[in-house]
C-alpha positions as CSV (number, residue, x, y, z in Angstrom):
1,T,-29.8,16.8,-2.4
2,V,-27.5,14.7,-2.0
3,R,-29.5,12.0,-4.1
4,S,-29.8,14.0,-7.0
5,L,-25.9,15.5,-6.3
6,A,-24.6,11.7,-6.3
7,E,-26.8,10.8,-9.9
8,L,-26.0,13.8,-11.4
9,W,-22.5,13.2,-10.5
10,M,-22.8,9.8,-11.5
11,S,-24.0,10.7,-15.5
12,R,-22.2,13.6,-16.3
13,H,-18.7,12.6,-14.7
14,V,-17.8,9.1,-13.1
15,Q,-19.6,7.3,-16.2
16,P,-17.9,9.3,-19.3
17,N,-15.1,9.4,-17.3
18,C,-14.4,5.7,-15.3
19,T,-14.1,2.3,-16.1
20,P,-16.4,-0.3,-16.2
21,V,-15.4,-1.6,-13.3
22,T,-15.2,1.9,-11.1
23,V,-18.9,3.0,-12.5
24,K,-19.7,0.0,-10.5
25,T,-18.0,-0.1,-6.9
26,Y,-18.9,3.9,-7.0
27,R,-22.7,2.3,-8.1
28,H,-22.4,-0.1,-5.4
29,F,-21.3,2.5,-2.4
30,L,-24.2,4.5,-3.7
31,D,-26.5,2.3,-4.0
32,K,-25.6,0.1,-0.6
33,R,-25.0,2.8,2.3
34,I,-24.4,6.6,0.6
35,L,-28.3,7.4,-0.6
36,P,-30.0,5.2,1.7
37,D,-28.7,6.9,4.5
38,M,-27.5,10.3,3.3
39,G,-29.8,10.4,0.1
40,D,-32.1,12.6,1.0
41,I,-30.8,15.8,2.8
42,P,-30.4,18.9,1.2
43,L,-26.5,20.4,0.4
44,S,-27.0,22.8,2.5
45,K,-27.8,20.1,5.8
46,L,-25.4,18.4,5.1
47,T,-22.8,19.8,7.8
48,P,-19.3,18.4,8.8
49,V,-20.8,17.6,12.1
50,R,-24.0,15.5,10.0
51,C,-21.1,13.5,8.3
52,L,-18.9,12.8,11.3
53,E,-22.2,11.3,12.7
54,W,-22.8,9.1,10.0
55,L,-19.2,7.5,9.9
56,D,-19.6,6.4,13.2
57,T,-22.6,4.7,12.2
58,L,-20.9,3.0,9.3
59,R,-18.2,1.9,11.9
60,A,-20.5,0.7,14.6
61,S,-22.2,-1.0,11.5
62,G,-18.9,-3.5,11.6
63,L,-17.7,-2.3,8.8
64,S,-14.0,-2.3,8.3
65,D,-12.1,0.9,8.5
66,K,-11.0,0.3,5.2
67,T,-14.6,0.7,3.5
68,V,-15.2,3.5,6.2
69,R,-12.8,5.1,4.1
70,H,-14.1,4.2,0.8
71,Y,-17.5,5.6,1.7
72,Y,-15.4,8.7,2.4
73,T,-13.6,8.9,-0.4
74,T,-16.8,8.9,-2.0
75,L,-19.0,11.2,-1.0
76,H,-15.9,13.5,-0.9
77,S,-15.8,13.3,-4.5
78,I,-19.0,14.1,-5.1
79,M,-19.0,17.0,-2.8
80,D,-16.1,18.3,-4.4
81,K,-17.7,18.5,-7.9
82,A,-20.9,20.2,-5.9
83,V,-18.0,23.0,-4.9
84,Q,-16.7,22.6,-8.5
85,W,-20.3,22.7,-10.1
86,E,-20.9,26.1,-8.0
87,L,-23.7,24.4,-5.8
88,L,-22.0,24.5,-2.6
89,P,-19.4,26.9,-1.7
90,R,-17.5,24.5,0.3
91,N,-16.6,20.5,0.6
92,P,-18.3,20.2,4.8
93,L,-16.1,16.6,4.3
94,D,-13.3,19.2,4.3
95,K,-13.5,19.6,8.0
96,V,-13.6,15.9,8.6
97,D,-10.6,13.6,9.5
98,R,-10.0,11.6,6.4
99,P,-10.5,7.6,8.2
100,K,-6.9,6.3,9.4
101,V,-6.4,2.6,8.0
102,E,-3.9,0.4,9.1
103,R,-1.6,-0.5,6.8
104,R,-1.3,-4.3,6.2
105,R,2.3,-5.6,6.7
106,L,2.6,-7.2,3.2
107,S,3.3,-11.1,2.3
108,T,6.4,-11.9,0.7
109,L,9.0,-14.9,0.6
110,D,12.3,-14.5,1.0
111,E,14.7,-15.6,-1.0
112,E,14.7,-19.6,0.4
113,G,11.1,-19.7,0.2
114,A,11.1,-18.0,-3.5
115,V,13.5,-21.0,-4.5
116,A,11.1,-23.8,-3.0
117,L,7.7,-21.9,-4.6
118,I,10.1,-22.5,-7.7
119,R,10.7,-26.1,-7.3
120,A,7.2,-27.1,-6.6
121,L,5.5,-25.1,-10.1
122,A,8.3,-27.0,-11.5
123,E,6.2,-30.0,-10.9
124,E,2.8,-28.7,-11.3
125,P,2.4,-30.7,-14.8
126,N,-0.3,-27.6,-16.1
127,R,2.3,-25.2,-18.0
128,S,0.1,-22.3,-19.3
129,Y,-0.7,-22.1,-14.9
130,R,2.8,-22.4,-14.2
131,L,3.3,-20.0,-16.1
132,G,1.0,-17.1,-15.1
133,A,2.5,-17.3,-11.7
134,L,6.3,-17.3,-13.1
135,L,5.2,-14.4,-14.3
136,A,3.9,-12.4,-11.1
137,L,7.3,-13.8,-9.3
138,L,9.8,-13.1,-11.2
139,C,8.1,-10.4,-13.5
140,G,6.3,-8.4,-10.5
141,L,2.8,-8.5,-12.8
142,R,-0.7,-8.2,-11.4
143,L,-3.0,-11.0,-11.9
144,G,-5.0,-8.9,-14.4
145,E,-1.6,-8.3,-16.6
146,V,-1.3,-11.9,-16.4
147,D,-4.4,-13.1,-17.8
148,A,-4.5,-10.2,-20.6
149,L,-0.6,-11.4,-21.7
150,T,-0.4,-13.4,-25.4
151,L,1.9,-15.0,-27.3
152,A,2.2,-11.8,-29.5
153,D,3.4,-9.6,-26.7
154,V,6.6,-11.8,-26.0
155,S,9.9,-10.9,-28.2
156,F,12.1,-14.0,-28.4
157,E,14.2,-12.1,-29.6
158,S,15.5,-9.4,-27.2
159,S,13.6,-11.3,-24.7
160,T,10.8,-8.8,-23.7
161,I,7.7,-8.9,-23.0
162,D,5.3,-5.7,-23.3
163,I,2.5,-4.9,-21.0
164,S,0.1,-2.9,-22.5
165,R,-3.4,-4.4,-21.5
166,A,-5.0,-5.8,-18.2
167,E,-8.1,-7.9,-17.6
168,K,-11.3,-6.3,-16.6
169,Y,-14.2,-7.4,-15.1
170,T,-17.7,-6.7,-13.9
171,P,-21.1,-8.8,-13.9
172,A,-22.3,-6.5,-16.3
173,T,-19.7,-6.5,-19.2
174,G,-17.7,-10.0,-18.2
175,A,-14.2,-10.0,-18.7
176,Y,-12.7,-7.8,-21.0
177,D,-9.1,-6.5,-21.5
178,G,-8.5,-2.5,-20.6
179,A,-5.9,-0.4,-19.7
180,P,-3.3,-1.2,-17.0
181,K,-4.4,0.0,-13.5
182,T,-2.1,2.9,-14.3
183,A,-0.3,5.1,-17.6
184,S,3.0,4.5,-16.3
185,G,1.6,0.3,-16.2
186,E,2.7,0.1,-19.8
187,R,5.9,-0.8,-20.0
188,V,8.6,-3.4,-21.5
189,I,10.6,-5.4,-19.2
190,V,13.5,-7.9,-19.7
191,L,12.9,-11.5,-19.3
192,P,15.6,-14.1,-17.6
193,A,16.4,-16.7,-20.0
194,G,14.4,-19.6,-17.5
195,L,11.5,-18.3,-18.5
196,M,11.8,-17.2,-21.6
197,E,12.7,-21.2,-22.3
198,E,9.1,-22.1,-20.9
199,L,7.4,-19.4,-22.7
200,A,9.0,-21.4,-26.0
201,A,8.3,-24.6,-25.1
202,E,4.5,-22.4,-24.8
203,R,4.3,-21.4,-28.2
204,D,5.4,-24.5,-29.3
205,F,3.1,-26.2,-28.3
206,Q,0.0,-24.0,-29.5
207,L,1.7,-23.9,-32.9
208,A,1.3,-27.8,-32.4
209,A,-2.3,-27.9,-30.7
210,P,-4.5,-27.9,-33.2
211,S,-3.7,-30.8,-34.9
212,L,-3.1,-32.2,-31.1
213,Y,-7.1,-31.3,-30.5
214,P,-8.8,-31.0,-34.1
215,G,-11.8,-28.9,-34.6
216,A,-11.8,-28.5,-30.5
217,W,-8.7,-25.8,-30.1
218,I,-9.7,-22.4,-30.3
219,G,-7.0,-20.7,-28.8
220,D,-6.0,-16.8,-29.1
221,G,-2.7,-17.0,-28.0
222,H,-2.6,-16.3,-24.5
223,I,-0.5,-17.5,-22.2
224,V,-2.5,-18.4,-19.6
225,H,-5.6,-20.4,-20.7
226,A,-8.1,-23.4,-20.9
227,W,-6.8,-26.6,-22.3
228,N,-8.6,-26.5,-25.3
229,G,-7.0,-22.7,-25.6
230,A,-9.9,-20.4,-24.5
231,R,-9.9,-17.6,-22.4
232,L,-10.2,-18.2,-18.8
233,N,-12.5,-17.3,-16.3
234,H,-10.7,-14.2,-14.8
235,D,-10.7,-15.9,-11.3
236,T,-9.7,-18.9,-12.4
237,L,-5.7,-18.5,-11.8
238,S,-6.4,-16.8,-8.9
239,K,-8.6,-19.6,-7.8
240,W,-6.0,-22.7,-9.0
241,W,-2.8,-20.6,-7.0
242,R,-5.0,-21.1,-3.4
243,R,-5.6,-24.1,-3.7
244,F,-1.7,-24.5,-5.2
245,A,-0.3,-22.7,-2.5
246,D,-2.0,-25.0,0.4
247,R,-1.2,-27.6,-1.4
248,N,2.3,-26.7,-1.1
249,G,3.3,-24.8,2.1
250,F,2.4,-21.3,0.9
251,P,-0.7,-20.6,3.5
252,G,-1.5,-17.1,3.0
253,I,0.2,-16.3,-0.3
254,R,-1.8,-14.4,-2.2
255,F,-1.3,-14.5,-6.0
256,H,-0.4,-10.8,-5.4
257,D,1.7,-11.1,-2.5
258,L,4.1,-13.0,-5.8
259,R,4.3,-9.7,-7.1
260,H,5.8,-8.0,-4.0
261,T,7.8,-10.2,-4.0
262,H,9.4,-10.0,-6.6
263,A,10.1,-6.3,-5.8
264,S,10.9,-7.3,-2.1
265,M,13.9,-9.3,-3.6
266,L,15.0,-6.6,-5.7
267,I,15.5,-4.5,-3.3
268,A,17.2,-6.3,-0.7
269,S,19.3,-7.2,-3.9
270,N,20.4,-3.0,-3.5
271,L,18.9,-2.7,-7.4
272,D,18.0,1.2,-7.8
273,P,14.2,2.1,-6.8
274,V,13.8,3.8,-10.6
275,T,14.4,0.4,-11.9
276,V,11.9,-1.6,-9.5
277,A,9.4,1.4,-10.3
278,H,9.6,0.7,-13.6
279,R,9.2,-2.9,-13.4
280,L,6.4,-2.7,-11.4
281,G,4.6,0.1,-13.5
282,H,5.0,2.5,-11.0
283,A,4.3,6.5,-11.8
284,D,7.5,7.5,-9.8
285,S,9.8,5.7,-7.3
286,T,8.4,7.8,-4.7
287,T,5.2,4.9,-4.6
288,T,7.8,2.2,-4.6
289,L,9.4,3.5,-1.8
290,R,6.1,4.3,0.4
291,I,5.0,0.8,-0.2
292,Y,8.1,-1.3,0.3
293,A,9.2,0.6,3.3
294,H,9.8,-1.9,5.5
295,T,12.1,-4.2,2.8
296,Y,14.4,-1.4,2.6
297,K,14.8,-0.3,6.4
298,E,15.4,-4.1,6.6
299,T,18.2,-3.3,3.7
300,D,19.2,-0.2,5.6
301,T,20.5,-2.6,8.6
302,R,22.6,-4.0,6.5
303,A,24.3,-1.1,5.7
304,A,24.7,-0.3,9.8
305,D,26.2,-3.2,9.6
306,I,28.9,-2.5,7.0
307,T,29.9,1.0,8.5
308,Q,30.2,-1.1,12.2
309,T,33.3,-1.8,10.4
310,L,34.7,2.0,11.3
311,L,34.0,1.5,14.6
312,N,36.0,-2.0,14.5
313,H,38.9,-0.1,12.8
314,A,38.5,3.1,15.1
315,H,38.7,1.2,18.9
316,P,39.6,-2.5,18.4
317,D,39.8,-3.1,21.7
318,S,36.5,-2.1,22.8
319,P,34.3,-4.7,24.2
320,N,31.1,-2.7,23.4
321,I,31.7,-2.1,20.0
322,H,31.9,-4.7,17.9
323,P,28.8,-6.9,16.7
324,T,27.6,-9.7,18.0
325,N,28.0,-11.3,15.0
326,P,31.5,-10.0,13.7
327,T,31.2,-11.5,10.6
328,D,28.1,-9.2,9.9
329,T,30.8,-7.2,8.8
330,Q,33.7,-6.8,6.7
331,P,37.8,-6.0,7.9
332,I,39.0,-3.0,6.5
333,E,42.1,-3.4,4.4
């Protein structure tokens, strides 16, 4: 049955090879809908039409298209293993279209908004939290990467930071440090001088903290930390960011959108995709191009404005050739 196969898949494939967070996610999908809806169906009876009807039921129950696709992907992975283990001749979901999900347009700050944010952060009294937001905005780090960083990861000689861990969390394990989201997430990136000054101030504070808080300071060097140096709860920084963003005029901007803003600013400044991909921890620039395609399109519009100068030079007297805003182009010498 689907149930016995799913449990075999969990014990022989998922648990030995996946992180606790991934194990928890798959367990949730199995227990929530896959096993209650499909668990007792014999594998021989699991046809493409049966799978299609189940997906329709999920949609009708009010689940989002994204969640329905997660269910599809989970069941598809289970059936792929059944084929590999020669329990099925073919995967029935290969004949079922993968549910489509409309891609959410990224929320990013433009240059003016980013400058306003940095000014607002300068007024934030908690330097630890301020550093967390700056690391996301100026380095393109994920929340889990920020939470795992310690001062030992910073080279004050070379002005670089080593990203080699990310905080993970499940209710069963609590917070723990694991590998970044992908292997390419392990990277060393260069930091701007202004951020190095903030980190140096944090280093000096932590060196003095044991005498400032005798008997109370328990810090282990985490850049983002509680008042006594203790590690923060896994969602404390994101909750602080939500309050800070709403209070300072950045509603709807998530902490993760700071990472998107970082990438968009670099692309808009014509930095090559390979360098942007490295800073973000993408495996290759193809991922960067796919995620930030809209940013490249905006840059491409400026490229069209530049090439407009060729037409202006060739037809200087034509009223239909010149752009609406002639200051967008530069004259050809």
